[in-house]
C-alpha positions in Angstrom: -30.3 17.9 15.4 -28.4 18.2 18.7 -24.7 17.6 18.6 -22.8 16.8 21.8 -19.3 15.7 22.8 -18.9 12.4 24.6 -16.4 10.7 26.9 -16.1 7.0 26.7 -13.1 6.1 28.8 -14.8 5.5 32.1 -12.1 3.8 34.2 -10.6 5.6 37.2 -7.5 4.7 39.1 -8.3 4.1 42.7 -5.1 2.7 44.2 -3.8 3.9 47.5 -0.1 3.3 47.1 2.4 6.2 47.3 4.1 7.1 44.1 7.4 5.4 45.1 5.6 2.2 46.2 3.5 2.2 43.1 6.5 2.4 40.8 8.3 -0.3 42.7 5.3 -2.5 42.5 5.0 -2.0 38.7 8.6 -2.9 38.1 8.5 -5.8 40.5 5.7 -7.3 38.4 7.9 -6.9 35.3 10.8 -8.6 37.2 8.6 -11.5 38.2 7.4 -12.1 34.7 10.8 -11.9 33.3 12.1 -14.3 35.9 9.4 -16.9 35.0 10.1 -16.5 31.3 13.8 -16.8 31.6 13.4 -20.0 33.7 10.8 -21.6 31.3 10.4 -22.8 27.8 8.5 -19.7 27.0 11.7 -17.9 26.1 12.1 -20.2 23.1 8.5 -19.4 22.1 9.6 -15.8 21.5 11.4 -17.1 18.5 8.1 -17.4 16.8 7.4 -13.7 16.9 6.8 -11.9 13.7 7.5 -8.3 12.5 6.6 -6.4 9.4 7.4 -3.0 8.0 5.4 -0.4 6.1 7.4 2.5 4.7 5.8 5.5 3.0 7.8 7.5 0.4 6.9 10.4 -1.8 7.7 10.2 -5.5 9.4 13.5 -6.3 10.0 15.0 -9.8 13.5 16.1 -10.8 12.6 19.7 -10.0 11.9 18.8 -6.4 8.2 19.0 -6.5 5.7 16.3 -5.8 5.2 14.1 -8.8 2.1 14.7 -10.9 2.5 11.4 -12.7 0.0 8.6 -12.1 1.0 5.6 -10.1 3.0 3.5 -12.7 0.9 0.6 -14.0 4.0 -1.5 -14.2 4.1 -1.4 -10.4 0.7 -3.1 -10.3 -2.6 -2.1 -8.8 -2.4 0.2 -5.7 -5.8 -1.3 -4.6 -4.8 -5.0 -4.6 -1.0 -5.2 -4.6 0.2 -6.9 -1.3 3.5 -5.1 -1.2 3.3 -1.8 -3.2 0.4 0.5 -2.8 -0.3 4.2 -2.3 -1.3 6.1 0.9 -3.1 9.4 0.6 -1.7 10.7 -2.6 -1.1 9.1 -6.0 2.5 10.2 -5.4 2.8 8.8 -1.9 4.0 5.2 -2.2 3.7 2.7 0.6 5.9 -0.4 0.7 4.7 -3.3 2.8 6.7 -6.4 3.9 5.0 -9.6 4.8 5.3 -10.6 8.5 8.8 -12.1 8.9 10.8 -13.6 11.8 13.7 -11.2 12.0 14.6 -7.6 11.4 17.2 -8.5 8.8 14.6 -10.5 6.8 12.1 -7.6 6.9 14.7 -5.1 5.8 15.9 -7.4 3.0 12.4 -7.6 1.6 12.0 -3.8 2.0 15.3 -3.3 0.2 14.1 -5.5 -2.7 10.9 -3.4 -3.1 12.9 -0.2 -3.3 15.2 -1.8 -6.0 12.1 -3.0 -8.0 10.4 0.4 -7.8 13.4 2.4 -8.9 13.5 0.3 -12.1 10.1 1.8 -13.0 9.9 5.5 -11.9 12.1 7.0 -14.5 14.1 10.0 -13.3 11.9 10.5 -10.1 13.3 10.2 -6.6 11.9 8.6 -3.5 11.9 11.4 -0.9 14.3 10.5 1.9 12.5 12.2 4.8 9.2 12.2 6.7 8.4 15.9 6.1 7.7 16.5 2.4 9.6 18.2 -0.4 8.5 21.5 -2.0 4.7 21.7 -1.9 3.1 24.1 -4.5 -0.1 24.5 -2.6 -3.0 22.1 -1.9 -3.8 21.4 -5.6 -0.3 20.2 -6.3 -1.1 17.0 -4.3 -2.9 14.5 -6.4 -5.4 12.3 -4.4 -4.8 8.6 -4.9 -6.9 6.8 -7.5 -8.0 3.2 -7.0 -10.0 2.4 -10.1 -13.7 2.0 -10.9 -14.7 -0.6 -8.3 -16.9 0.4 -5.4 -14.1 -0.4 -3.0 -11.6 1.7 -5.0 -14.1 4.6 -5.1 -14.7 4.3 -1.4 -10.9 4.7 -0.7 -10.7 7.6 -3.1 -13.8 9.4 -1.6 -12.4 8.9 1.9 -9.3 10.7 0.8 -11.4 13.5 -0.7 -13.0 13.8 2.8 -9.6 14.2 4.4 -8.8 17.0 2.0 -12.0 18.9 2.9 -11.5 18.3 6.6 -7.8 18.8 7.1 -6.3 19.9 3.8 -4.1 17.9 1.5 -0.7 19.1 2.7 -0.5 17.4 6.0 -1.6 14.1 4.3 1.8 13.8 2.5 3.9 13.4 5.7 5.5 10.0 5.6 6.6 7.5 8.3 7.6 4.0 9.2 5.1 1.6 10.6 6.3 -1.4 12.7 4.1 -4.4 13.0 4.7 -6.8 15.8 3.1 -10.1 17.0 3.8 -13.0 19.3 2.9 -16.6 18.4 -0.1 -18.5 19.9 2.3 -20.8 21.7 3.8 -17.9 23.6 0.4 -16.7 24.6 -0.6 -20.1 25.9 2.5 -20.4 28.0 2.3 -16.8 29.2 -1.4 -17.2 30.2 -0.6 -20.3 32.2 2.2 -18.5 34.0 -0.2 -15.6 34.8 -2.8 -18.1 36.0 -5.4 -16.3 33.9 -8.7 -18.0 33.3 -10.1 -15.9 30.4 -10.4 -17.4 27.0 -7.1 -17.4 25.0 -8.5 -14.8 22.6 -9.5 -12.5 25.4 -6.3 -12.9 27.2 -4.2 -12.1 24.1 -6.3 -9.1 23.2 -6.3 -7.5 26.6 -2.5 -8.2 26.9 -2.0 -6.4 23.7 -4.1 -3.5 25.0 -1.9 -3.4 28.1 1.1 -3.1 25.7 -0.7 -0.2 23.9 -1.4 1.7 27.1 2.3 1.4 28.1 3.4 2.4 24.6 1.4 5.6 25.1 3.0 6.2 28.5 6.5 5.6 27.4 6.3 6.3 23.7 7.9 9.7 24.0 11.2 7.8 24.3 10.8 6.6 20.6 10.5 10.2 19.6 13.7 11.1 21.4 15.7 8.1 20.1 14.4 7.9 16.5 12.8 11.3 15.8 14.4 12.5 12.5 12.3 15.5 11.5 13.7 18.6 13.2 13.2 20.9 10.2 10.7 21.5 7.5 10.4 23.3 4.2 8.4 26.5 4.6 6.2 25.5 1.6 4.7 22.8 3.9 3.5 25.5 6.3 1.7 27.2 3.4 1.9 30.6 5.0 0.7 29.5 8.5 2.4 31.0 11.6 4.7 28.8 13.5 6.8 28.9 16.7 9.7 27.4 14.7 12.8 29.4 14.0 14.1 30.4 10.5 17.0 28.4 9.3 17.0 30.4 6.1 14.4 31.8 3.7 13.1 28.4 2.9 13.5 26.3 6.0 12.1 26.3 9.6 13.5 24.2 12.4 13.2 23.6 16.1 16.5 24.0 18.0 15.7 21.0 20.2 13.1 19.3 18.1 13.2 15.6 17.5 10.0 14.9 15.5 8.0 17.7 14.0 6.1 15.0 12.3 4.6 13.9 15.6 4.1 17.4 16.9 1.3 19.9 16.3 3.3 21.0 13.2 2.6 17.5 11.8 -0.3 15.1 11.7 -1.6 15.1 15.3 -3.6 18.3 15.6 -6.9 16.5 15.1 -10.5 17.6 15.1 -11.5 14.5 17.0 -10.1 16.0 20.2 -11.9 19.3 19.7 -15.2 17.3 19.2 -14.8 15.5 22.5 -13.8 12.1 21.2 -11.5 10.2 23.5 -10.9 6.7 22.1 -10.4 4.4 25.1 -7.7 1.8 25.4 -8.7 0.3 28.7 -10.2 -2.7 27.0 -11.0 -4.1 23.6 -14.7 -3.5 24.2 -14.3 0.1 25.2 -12.0 0.7 22.3 -14.5 -0.7 19.8 -17.4 1.2 21.4 -15.6 4.6 21.6 -14.1 4.4 18.1 -17.4 3.2 16.7 -19.3 6.0 18.4 -17.1 8.6 16.6 -18.0 7.1 13.2 -21.7 7.6 13.8 -21.7 11.0 15.6 -22.3 14.0 13.3 -20.0 17.0 13.5 -21.4 20.4 12.4 -18.4 21.7 10.5 -18.3 18.5 8.4 -22.1 18.7 7.9 -21.5 22.2 6.4 -19.0 20.7 3.9 -21.7 18.4 2.5 -21.5 14.8 1.7 -22.9 14.4 -1.9 -22.9 17.8 -3.7 -24.1 18.1 -7.2 -24.0 14.4 -7.6 -20.4 14.0 -6.4 -19.2 12.7 -3.1 -17.0 15.1 -1.0 -16.7 12.7 1.9 -18.1 9.4 3.0 -20.3 11.0 5.7 -20.4 14.1 7.9 -19.5 12.2 11.2 -16.5 13.0 13.4 -14.7 10.1 11.7 -15.7 8.9 8.2 -14.2 5.5 9.0 -12.2 4.1 11.9 -8.8 4.5 10.2 -9.3 8.3 10.2 -8.4 8.3 13.9 -4.7 9.0 14.2 -2.8 7.4 17.0 0.8 6.2 17.8 -0.3 2.5 17.9 -3.2 0.5 16.6 -4.5 -2.9 17.5 -4.9 -4.9 14.3 -6.8 -8.0 13.0 -6.7 -8.5 9.3 -10.2 -7.8 7.9 -11.9 -10.5 5.8 -13.2 -9.1 2.6 -14.7 -5.6 3.1 -15.1 -6.1 6.8 -14.8 -3.1 9.1 -11.5 -3.1 11.1 -13.4 -2.8 14.5 -15.7 -5.6 13.5 -12.7 -7.8 12.7 -11.3 -7.1 16.2 -14.7 -7.8 17.8 -15.0 -11.1 16.1 -11.5 -12.5 16.3 -9.6 -10.3 18.8 -6.2 -8.6 18.4 -3.7 -10.4 16.1 -0.9 -7.8 16.1 -0.1 -4.2 16.9 1.1 -1.5 14.6 3.5 1.1 15.9 3.1 4.3 13.8 5.4 6.9 15.6 8.7 6.1 13.9 10.1 8.8 11.6 11.9 8.0 8.3 15.6 8.5 9.0 16.9 10.5 6.0 20.4 9.3 6.6 19.5 5.6 6.0 18.5 4.4 2.5 15.7 2.3 3.9 14.7 4.9 6.4 15.3 2.4 9.2 18.0 0.0 10.2 18.3 -3.4 12.0 19.6 -2.0 15.3 16.6 0.3 15.5 14.2 -2.6 14.9 15.8 -4.8 17.5 15.5 -2.1 20.0 11.8 -1.7 19.1 11.2 -5.4 19.6 12.7 -5.2 23.1 10.8 -2.0 23.9 7.5 -3.5 22.9 8.1 -6.5 25.0 8.9 -4.2 27.9 5.5 -2.5 27.3 3.8 -5.9 27.2 5.4 -7.4 30.3 5.3 -4.3 32.5 2.1 -3.8 34.6 -0.2 -1.5 32.7 -2.8 0.3 34.8 -5.9 1.7 33.1 -5.8 5.2 31.8 -7.8 8.1 33.3 -8.3 11.5 31.9 -5.4 13.1 33.8 -2.9 10.6 32.6 -4.2 10.9 29.0 -3.4 14.6 29.2 0.1 13.9 30.5 0.7 11.4 27.7 -0.3 14.1 25.1 1.8 16.7 26.8 4.9 14.5 27.1 4.7 13.5 23.4 4.4 17.1 22.4 7.2 18.3 24.7 9.6 15.6 23.4 8.6 16.1 19.7 9.3 19.8 19.9 12.1 20.0 22.6 13.3 16.4 23.2 17.0 17.4 22.9 16.7 20.1 25.5 18.9 19.0 28.4 16.5 20.6 30.9 13.4 18.9 29.5 11.1 17.5 32.3 8.2 15.2 31.7 5.2 14.1 33.8 4.3 10.6 35.0 1.3 9.6 37.0 1.1 10.8 40.5 4.5 12.4 40.4 6.0 15.8 40.0 7.9 16.5 36.7 11.0 14.4 36.3 14.0 15.0 34.1 13.4 13.3 30.8 16.9 11.8 30.7 16.6 10.3 34.2 13.3 8.6 33.2 14.7 7.4 29.9 17.8 5.9 31.6 15.5 4.1 34.1 13.5 2.5 31.2 16.7 1.6 29.3 18.1 -0.2 32.3 14.9 -2.2 32.5 15.4 -3.4 29.0 18.6 -5.2 29.8 17.0 -8.5 30.9 14.6 -8.3 28.0 17.5 -8.1 25.6 19.0 -11.1 27.4 15.8 -12.9 26.8 15.8 -12.0 23.1 19.5 -12.8 22.6 18.8 -16.3 24.1 22.4 -17.2 24.6 23.6 -16.1 21.1 27.2 -15.0 21.3 26.6 -12.0 18.9 24.2 -10.5 21.5 22.6 -8.3 18.9 19.8 -7.1 21.1 22.2 -6.1 23.9 24.2 -4.2 21.3 21.1 -2.4 20.1 20.3 -1.3 23.7 23.9 -0.1 24.3 23.7 2.0 21.1 20.5 3.7 22.4 22.0 4.3 25.8 24.8 6.1 24.1 22.3 8.2 22.1 20.6 9.1 25.4 23.9 10.3 26.9 24.7 12.4 23.9 21.8 14.2 22.2 24.1 15.0 19.2 23.9 11.4 18.3 20.1 11.4 17.8 18.9 11.2 14.2 17.4 14.7 14.6 20.7 16.2 15.6 22.5 14.3 12.9 20.1 15.6 10.3 20.8 19.2 11.4 24.5 18.5 11.4 24.2 17.1 7.8 22.4 20.3 6.7 25.1 22.5 8.3 28.0 20.4 6.8 26.5 20.5 3.4 25.7 24.2 3.6 22.2 23.4 2.4 18.7 23.9 3.8 16.2 21.1 4.5 15.0 20.7 0.9 18.4 20.8 -0.8 20.0 18.6 1.7 17.2 16.0 1.6 17.2 16.0 -2.2 21.0 15.2 -2.1 20.3 12.4 0.3 17.5 11.1 -1.9 19.8 11.1 -4.9 22.5 9.3 -2.9 19.9 6.6 -1.8 18.8 6.2 -5.4 22.3 5.3 -6.5 22.5 2.9 -3.6 19.5 0.9 -4.9 20.3 1.2 -8.6 23.8 -0.1 -8.2 22.4 -3.4 -6.9 19.8 -4.6 -9.5 17.5 -7.5 -8.5 18.4 -11.0 -9.7 16.1 -12.6 -12.1 14.2 -14.7 -9.6 13.3 -11.7 -7.4 12.5 -9.6 -10.4 10.1 -12.3 -11.7 8.5 -12.4 -8.2 7.7 -8.7 -8.2 6.6 -8.7 -11.8 4.2 -11.5 -11.1 2.9 -9.8 -8.0 2.2 -6.7 -10.1 0.4 -8.7 -12.8 -1.7 -10.6 -10.3 -2.8 -7.4 -8.6 -3.9 -5.9 -11.9 -6.0 -9.0 -12.6 -7.4 -8.9 -9.0 -8.5 -5.3 -9.6 -10.2 -6.2 -12.9 -12.0 -9.0 -11.1 -13.3 -6.6 -8.4 -14.5 -4.2 -10.9 -16.3 -6.8 -13.0 -18.0 -8.3 -9.9 -19.6 -5.1 -8.7 -23.3 -5.6 -8.8 -24.7 -2.6 -6.9 -24.6 1.2 -7.1 -22.0 3.0 -4.9 -24.7 4.5 -2.6 -25.9 1.0 -1.8 -22.4 -0.3 -1.4 -21.7 2.4 1.2 -24.9 1.8 3.0 -24.1 -2.0 3.3 -20.6 -1.2 4.5 -21.7 1.1 7.3 -24.6 -1.2 8.3 -22.1 -4.0 9.3 -22.5 -5.0 13.0 
């Protein structure tokens, strides 16, 4: 069989404006849109926006190693629970809030989940950082188990495939995912203001894709402002060479690093790029086509692993991607699947419903890993990405985007850091960041909507102060915490994890919320039993039916 790389993203920028004129034009479109929104009822429609959070957290044994204890049954089924599940590992919990109207409501729910979980994990800790605790080699990381149903087995085999392809260690990096959507009423008003004649579904989907392209262009700013992983336990490196410096015998760090999680130290050095995959974000159709092609294109190294060996699955298939979710990116377009529907098929049938931002580190200094000021800033930033003009991406700009992210992740606090933007020479990162933050001011005014507390303006001011003083970034504050405590990354983070545990345990849930989470756990166990009882076909046939969806 012949294997070949492919390039799906076909659009080319063909404008003739000079760089200065082009930037002025882009920002003038943002200004025009904001002016129309501020003068219309559309600003009130923003109040119908929804946000949700997903927070990953490793369960850690008292000795500081990854827990070897199975997911506690009292927490419910990791397969079917709506709020408490597992990610890659049996020990890597994932807490999910429902979509809620405000940052405070989302954080309140996330806080309740933490308090419920701490009632049921004995003397274990929830690890406070994105980069993991002590890792005693690949086999110390238990792969998540989802029961006997075909769906549960598919999720488990997929994770086996990740282990064979990339190793288990990088799979236990944790993060914060921020889900964001705007209401149908906003999209109707916005489409009328734009004079767009597409169907409402197509307009909404392509607008979200414009947001995603701009998030890729400007997303390095999130790594600077919220990156909180400047150091890592050497056990995570598992003997591999690294450009990082020694902090002590057990810790490596980057002197100017912001987010090792989002660097090539973390979970972004992916085989897909080596194989020639370039998932395209220039339209929903191109995205679905390019992502789908990667799931059906064989890749020789994965073929050599084998799919079903001695009667046991090692991976779901030998293609570049086993399933669509294997493709790692800073933001995903999302449409909730119905039943066992493929994610891309859900997008094709019903369009984009919301976007999922995946590049936010867990802040070890915050018990929840994230705070309301940060979330309000992210809301404003994503609106900036939506309302700003978003040209199509070509190959050159895609390379710039990757380079800018890597530079900021590894050296974002370097005062001499320069980044690249389309058709321009390198510019000082801080100058570009200050430019973006200034453009967020009217957006924060829009979101504050006359409220005297001006919470969004305050969130912006706080990040402007962080920009002016790199020592106020979460990454720098984490390094300062290590130095102040006299501890390395592992010991300092364990102390923070213990402190956070006390924070949650000192505020037990009231009976009504305890009953709510107990019932959710019991319902999830019943739902898993129903799934297992309803399976009426062999796993091989189940997989074939799944991949045959079109």
